TORDOKE-341471 format. One record per residue (C-alpha): z, x, y; residue in one letter; chain; residue number from 1. Coordinates in steps of 0.02 Angstrom, whole numbers. Last residue first. Example, Ala and Ser with C-alpha at 12.3 -4.5 7.8 and 13.67 -1.06 7.14 Angstrom:
// residues 2
<r <357,684,-53>,S,A,2>
<r <390,615,-225>,A,A,1>
//
This chain:
// residues 256
<r <5529,4841,3121>,X,A,256>
<r <5643,4920,3250>,X,A,255>
<r <5590,4820,3402>,X,A,254>
<r <5605,4919,3561>,X,A,253>
<r <5675,4849,3723>,X,A,252>
<r <5673,4961,3875>,X,A,251>
<r <5757,4933,4041>,X,A,250>
<r <5675,5040,4175>,X,A,249>
<r <5605,4889,4265>,X,A,248>
<r <5781,4832,4304>,X,A,247>
<r <5803,4974,4427>,X,A,246>
<r <5886,5137,4381>,X,A,245>
<r <6035,5201,4478>,X,A,244>
<r <6027,5383,4538>,X,A,243>
<r <6177,5491,4505>,X,A,242>
<r <6197,5657,4593>,X,A,241>
<r <6240,5808,4484>,X,A,240>
<r <6136,5930,4585>,X,A,239>
<r <6030,5965,4429>,X,A,238>
<r <5973,5784,4428>,X,A,237>
<r <6066,5640,4345>,X,A,236>
<r <5970,5490,4279>,X,A,235>
<r <6065,5327,4260>,X,A,234>
<r <6087,5183,4140>,X,A,233>
<r <5991,5022,4109>,X,A,232>
<r <6026,4961,3931>,X,A,231>
<r <5915,5010,3785>,X,A,230>
<r <5898,4866,3660>,X,A,229>
<r <5855,4904,3480>,X,A,228>
<r <5826,4764,3354>,X,A,227>
<r <5918,4769,3187>,X,A,226>
<r <5872,4786,3004>,X,A,225>
<r <6028,4894,2971>,X,A,224>
<r <5931,5051,2926>,X,A,223>
<r <5797,4996,3047>,X,A,222>
<r <5924,5007,3188>,X,A,221>
<r <5974,5184,3138>,X,A,220>
<r <5791,5236,3130>,X,A,219>
<r <5759,5163,3304>,X,A,218>
<r <5907,5259,3377>,X,A,217>
<r <5857,5419,3287>,X,A,216>
<r <5683,5405,3363>,X,A,215>
<r <5760,5375,3534>,X,A,214>
<r <5868,5529,3511>,X,A,213>
<r <5710,5627,3469>,X,A,212>
<r <5636,5569,3635>,X,A,211>
<r <5795,5626,3721>,X,A,210>
<r <5773,5794,3635>,X,A,209>
<r <5601,5815,3712>,X,A,208>
<r <5662,5761,3883>,X,A,207>
<r <5806,5885,3875>,X,A,206>
<r <5692,6027,3819>,X,A,205>
<r <5582,6016,3972>,X,A,204>
<r <5442,5906,4037>,X,A,203>
<r <5540,5780,4140>,X,A,202>
<r <5673,5908,4185>,X,A,201>
<r <5543,6027,4256>,X,A,200>
<r <5478,5890,4371>,X,A,199>
<r <5654,5835,4418>,X,A,198>
<r <5703,6007,4479>,X,A,197>
<r <5790,6167,4424>,X,A,196>
<r <5790,6129,4237>,X,A,195>
<r <5940,6205,4147>,X,A,194>
<r <5945,6077,4006>,X,A,193>
<r <6027,5910,3969>,X,A,192>
<r <6026,5768,3844>,X,A,191>
<r <6144,5619,3845>,X,A,190>
<r <6175,5508,3693>,X,A,189>
<r <6260,5342,3656>,X,A,188>
<r <6224,5208,3526>,X,A,187>
<r <6323,5047,3548>,X,A,186>
<r <6383,4928,3412>,X,A,185>
<r <6409,4754,3480>,X,A,184>
<r <6574,4658,3503>,X,A,183>
<r <6559,4469,3506>,X,A,182>
<r <6658,4388,3646>,X,A,181>
<r <6846,4361,3657>,X,A,180>
<r <6845,4391,3846>,X,A,179>
<r <6960,4542,3826>,X,A,178>
<r <6848,4605,3686>,X,A,177>
<r <6695,4587,3797>,X,A,176>
<r <6782,4689,3932>,X,A,175>
<r <6829,4824,3807>,X,A,174>
<r <6650,4831,3741>,X,A,173>
<r <6582,4860,3915>,X,A,172>
<r <6716,4991,3950>,X,A,171>
<r <6677,5086,3789>,X,A,170>
<r <6491,5088,3829>,X,A,169>
<r <6524,5149,4007>,X,A,168>
<r <6642,5283,3940>,X,A,167>
<r <6509,5339,3816>,X,A,166>
<r <6378,5352,3953>,X,A,165>
<r <6496,5450,4065>,X,A,164>
<r <6525,5569,3918>,X,A,163>
<r <6664,5542,3792>,X,A,162>
<r <6701,5671,3658>,X,A,161>
<r <6721,5670,3469>,X,A,160>
<r <6605,5522,3444>,X,A,159>
<r <6594,5423,3282>,X,A,158>
<r <6436,5444,3178>,X,A,157>
<r <6273,5353,3145>,X,A,156>
<r <6143,5385,3010>,X,A,155>
<r <5954,5375,3031>,X,A,154>
<r <5935,5561,3062>,X,A,153>
<r <5816,5679,3151>,X,A,152>
<r <5880,5849,3205>,X,A,151>
<r <5895,5897,3390>,X,A,150>
<r <5784,6041,3446>,X,A,149>
<r <5849,6204,3515>,X,A,148>
<r <5969,6244,3656>,X,A,147>
<r <5932,6128,3801>,X,A,146>
<r <6109,6063,3805>,X,A,145>
<r <6090,5995,3629>,X,A,144>
<r <6171,5826,3655>,X,A,143>
<r <6332,5782,3747>,X,A,142>
<r <6374,5631,3637>,X,A,141>
<r <6405,5733,3481>,X,A,140>
<r <6310,5871,3395>,X,A,139>
<r <6355,5844,3212>,X,A,138>
<r <6186,5759,3182>,X,A,137>
<r <6256,5587,3140>,X,A,136>
<r <6177,5501,3291>,X,A,135>
<r <6303,5428,3413>,X,A,134>
<r <6430,5289,3411>,X,A,133>
<r <6539,5175,3516>,X,A,132>
<r <6583,5029,3399>,X,A,131>
<r <6699,5113,3274>,X,A,130>
<r <6785,5211,3412>,X,A,129>
<r <6835,5057,3514>,X,A,128>
<r <6960,5138,3632>,X,A,127>
<r <6849,5291,3626>,X,A,126>
<r <6903,5450,3537>,X,A,125>
<r <6885,5564,3623>,X,A,124>
<r <6907,5716,3736>,X,A,123>
<r <6825,5708,3907>,X,A,122>
<r <6644,5748,3940>,X,A,121>
<r <6532,5845,4058>,X,A,120>
<r <6353,5840,3993>,X,A,119>
<r <6280,5777,4156>,X,A,118>
<r <6344,5933,4242>,X,A,117>
<r <6216,6037,4148>,X,A,116>
<r <6066,5947,4219>,X,A,115>
<r <6002,5774,4177>,X,A,114>
<r <5963,5644,4045>,X,A,113>
<r <6058,5489,3991>,X,A,112>
<r <6050,5358,3854>,X,A,111>
<r <6147,5196,3834>,X,A,110>
<r <6099,5102,3676>,X,A,109>
<r <6129,4931,3601>,X,A,108>
<r <6098,4893,3417>,X,A,107>
<r <6044,4712,3419>,X,A,106>
<r <6146,4560,3364>,X,A,105>
<r <6299,4548,3254>,X,A,104>
<r <6429,4681,3223>,X,A,103>
<r <6530,4755,3080>,X,A,102>
<r <6618,4910,3142>,X,A,101>
<r <6554,5071,3067>,X,A,100>
<r <6633,5189,2941>,X,A,99>
<r <6546,5356,2947>,X,A,98>
<r <6451,5439,2806>,X,A,97>
<r <6440,5392,2624>,X,A,96>
<r <6284,5362,2519>,X,A,95>
<r <6336,5181,2492>,X,A,94>
<r <6330,5154,2680>,X,A,93>
<r <6490,5095,2761>,X,A,92>
<r <6534,4929,2842>,X,A,91>
<r <6682,4857,2937>,X,A,90>
<r <6760,4687,2964>,X,A,89>
<r <6917,4660,3068>,X,A,88>
<r <7102,4706,3083>,X,A,87>
<r <7138,4795,3247>,X,A,86>
<r <6988,4836,3358>,X,A,85>
<r <7085,4932,3490>,X,A,84>
<r <7087,5094,3394>,X,A,83>
<r <7153,5151,3227>,X,A,82>
<r <7097,5052,3073>,X,A,81>
<r <7152,4886,2998>,X,A,80>
<r <7020,4851,2867>,X,A,79>
<r <6906,4717,2796>,X,A,78>
<r <6759,4768,2689>,X,A,77>
<r <6569,4775,2679>,X,A,76>
<r <6485,4909,2574>,X,A,75>
<r <6303,4939,2617>,X,A,74>
<r <6145,4981,2520>,X,A,73>
<r <6122,4805,2453>,X,A,72>
<r <6277,4702,2487>,X,A,71>
<r <6431,4781,2408>,X,A,70>
<r <6599,4699,2429>,X,A,69>
<r <6767,4773,2480>,X,A,68>
<r <6910,4647,2500>,X,A,67>
<r <7043,4766,2571>,X,A,66>
<r <7071,4921,2676>,X,A,65>
<r <7225,4995,2760>,X,A,64>
<r <7174,5177,2744>,X,A,63>
<r <7241,5302,2617>,X,A,62>
<r <7078,5334,2526>,X,A,61>
<r <6903,5332,2595>,X,A,60>
<r <6788,5221,2491>,X,A,59>
<r <6715,5261,2320>,X,A,58>
<r <6554,5171,2279>,X,A,57>
<r <6550,4991,2214>,X,A,56>
<r <6423,4975,2074>,X,A,55>
<r <6325,4815,2085>,X,A,54>
<r <6387,4674,1973>,X,A,53>
<r <6262,4616,1843>,X,A,52>
<r <6216,4433,1833>,X,A,51>
<r <6146,4386,1664>,X,A,50>
<r <5976,4308,1671>,X,A,49>
<r <5931,4171,1549>,X,A,48>
<r <5764,4104,1488>,X,A,47>
<r <5673,4249,1569>,X,A,46>
<r <5539,4187,1689>,X,A,45>
<r <5355,4155,1656>,X,A,44>
<r <5365,3987,1746>,X,A,43>
<r <5304,3896,1589>,X,A,42>
<r <5420,4001,1482>,X,A,41>
<r <5568,3962,1593>,X,A,40>
<r <5531,3776,1584>,X,A,39>
<r <5522,3785,1394>,X,A,38>
<r <5686,3882,1386>,X,A,37>
<r <5770,3750,1496>,X,A,36>
<r <5702,3611,1384>,X,A,35>
<r <5767,3699,1227>,X,A,34>
<r <5938,3727,1307>,X,A,33>
<r <5952,3541,1339>,X,A,32>
<r <5946,3468,1513>,X,A,31>
<r <6091,3389,1609>,X,A,30>
<r <6019,3294,1755>,X,A,29>
<r <6113,3265,1920>,X,A,28>
<r <6041,3130,2033>,X,A,27>
<r <6064,3123,2221>,X,A,26>
<r <6171,3202,2357>,X,A,25>
<r <6303,3065,2367>,X,A,24>
<r <6331,3071,2179>,X,A,23>
<r <6234,3026,2022>,X,A,22>
<r <6248,3071,1839>,X,A,21>
<r <6116,3082,1703>,X,A,20>
<r <6149,3150,1528>,X,A,19>
<r <6339,3142,1518>,X,A,18>
<r <6416,3211,1360>,X,A,17>
<r <6386,3252,1177>,X,A,16>
<r <6381,3072,1116>,X,A,15>
<r <6262,3024,1257>,X,A,14>
<r <6291,2953,1432>,X,A,13>
<r <6162,2882,1550>,X,A,12>
<r <6195,2822,1730>,X,A,11>
<r <6363,2905,1759>,X,A,10>
<r <6459,2896,1923>,X,A,9>
<r <6474,2943,2106>,X,A,8>
<r <6499,2855,2272>,X,A,7>
<r <6550,2695,2181>,X,A,6>
<r <6433,2547,2215>,X,A,5>
<r <6512,2407,2314>,X,A,4>
<r <6539,2221,2279>,X,A,3>
<r <6568,2254,2094>,X,A,2>
<r <6465,2155,1970>,X,A,1>
//
């Protein structure tokens, strides 16, 4: 008898191979096909299920992309795209649309409302263009400007221009990148109209479109099964003056 028991070995062996083995995790039984079929019948399961690979949709050509894999309604891949992100993980919906940076945690949002000067913006893109995003309604970060009603959409898009809110989001992500912290996706939108005072602004077209932006934000988070967190930002009146919000104005909405 050996002084020590080997960490793995065979307990029962038949002519056609090992029947019962053991290792550090426990016993390993090799069952016959007839026994497996009987177990499947008792559980009302098919005796054998062949794995079928999900169809991988076409991805944009001529970009430095590798290792694409489909997980449900999303394609995950690695890529080296323009911007400060460098090589990292990205995702894209199987129906197409924008490429988004892969990110953990909630979908963050910075929203603004005010007069016409609030919509002033500089040309994009952001330093982290795949993280600083807006609703995919072809309107951009500056919103509707009081002209009509914003469309509803669950998709996100890259920004063509950078409002104050977008610059704040880009700066926050830049600082986290410098500290080697996780980089969130951030939803940005500002809505404006020609209201002459705060009372008119609160009940005008800008407020209505900001509510639609919130609906798009929640829909985008649900699409990725994420929680929404609205960060404190500012409200700008028609005079263009900025008024900081207190911590009580922070909103957290759970997206399902």
